[in-house]
N, C-alpha and C positions, 0 to 999 in steps of 0.2 A: 858612646855614653854606656856603664858598665852596672849590672844587675846583680842584687846578692840574693846567689843560688846553694842551695843542701848539695852534701855527695851522697850520696848511700850504697852500700854495699850492699848485695847478694848472694847468694849461694846461687851454684848452677848445679847439674848434671852435664852441661857440653864443656868444652874444652875451651879452657881460660889461659892467660898469662899471671893473674893475681894468684896465690897459692896462700891458703891457710895452713900452716902448720904447727903444732905447739902454741898455741897463741898469736904466733908472730905472722905478720907479712910476708909475702914475696913476692919477687916479680921474677919472671925467666920468661925470653926470648921465645923460647919454645912453647906452645899451647898445650898444655896434657889436663885432662879431667880426672887423672891419678889423686892427684893432692888438695882434695877439698878445694876444688875449683871455685870464684866469687869474680862476680861481673860488677863494673862499677855505673851509674847512673846520676846524673847531674840535673837533680830537678825546680823549676821556676813554682809561681807564685803565681801564671801568668794563666789565663783561661784557657780549659780543656775544652778544646773544637775538636767535628768526629773526623776522622784517623790519626788523634794524635796520640802518644802512648803515654800513661798514665800509672803511679807506683801509690799507694795506700795501704800503709801499715803492712809491712815488705809483701807485696801483690801488685803483680805485673799486669796491666790490662792495652784494649786497646780500644777507646771510642768508637763503638758501631752506630750509624742508626736502626731507630724501631722501625716497624713497620708505618705507625701514624707520622713519621718523616720528625718527631722528635727524639733525638738524644738520650739514650739512654748507655751506663758504663757494661753494667753485667746486672741481670734482671735480679738474680739469684745472692748478692750481697748487698751488704750495709760500708757505705765510703762515708767518710767522717770528714779527711781533709784529706784529698785525691790530689797529690801534686805534680805535673806537669811535664813527662822527660824532655830533655831538651838535648840531650847526648851522654851515651852510653858507649861503653867499653864491649857489649852485645854484640858481635856479629853479625846475629840473625834481622836484627835491625838499624843497623849503620850502614849508610853511605858507602858503597866501594868507588863511585866515579868520582875523577877529578872535577873541578868548578868550572875549570872551562866546556868540560866535555855537557854540563847537564843544563838542562835548560828548567828547570826552578829548582829552588833550595828543597824543596818539600819532594822533591824526587820521589817519587811511589811509595812517599808515608815514612821514607829511612828517615834515618836519625842523623845525626853528625855524628864524629868520633871525637873522645877525649884523644889527646896528643900526650905521647908515651913517655917524654919527662915528666908530665906531671903526676900521668899513674907510677914512675919510679916513685917520683913525692909523697905519693902517698903512701905506698909498699913501706917508704923507709920511715917514716913519720910515725905507723901503725894506726892508716887515720888522719883525715884530713875532712872536717864538717861543711865545713863553711868554704867559698872563692866566690870571684866576679868573675862572670860573665861577659866580656865585649859583646855591644849590639850597635846595629848601624841604623841610621835614617834612608828607607830607599824608597822611588815609589813607586805606590799603590791605587791603582784607579780607584777603587773602591773603598776604597777611605774617604772619609770627610776632608779633608785636607788633604788629600791626595798624598800623601806619607804612612808606610807604616814604620814598625821595630820590626828590623830583622834580626836574628845570631852573625854575627862576625864570622866569616870566615874564612882561616886560609884554605891556599889552593891543593892541600893534601886533605879539605872537608875534616880537620878537625878547628873546633871552638875555639878560642881563644879566650886564657885563663891567668887571671891574678890572683897572688894572695891574701883573701878578706882582712888580717889581721893589719897589714899596711894600710889598705883602706881605711881601717879602723880608727889606727891612730893617725891618721893625716887629718881625718875629719870629727875627731871627736879630743882632741885632745891640743 
């Protein structure tokens, strides 16, 4: 099953393989923070739960519990349309453990990585706004029907992405 997701690029002060120079995007296998580094975030309209990372109008945050037991994103910010982050190039937020060695996909609230092939295509195209991300049904004890939808990952902890344009052409023409 595929879900249509958005791709958001944000500048960072940390090292990245994505650089913005002279209005153009570049991919370099050597990460640097000297040349206007950028990170990519794949976002979805999925419900944002405790521990999830999200973006709202160029702001990245993590949902944390309040003392009352309710969940707040940030007491000092107004969020009009937050989007859940499902994958990123930001190594501070990503999984670095292969799937076979992890107990759970949501290990320590780390996110899956974005495949290098997509990052290169993103830079070459000057940006890509929408993609299809593969999800799969997995057994879930707490789900009403015993199943839940989860990101489908490769063995290297990267998500599986398809071009949204091809999907739109196939389904609406």
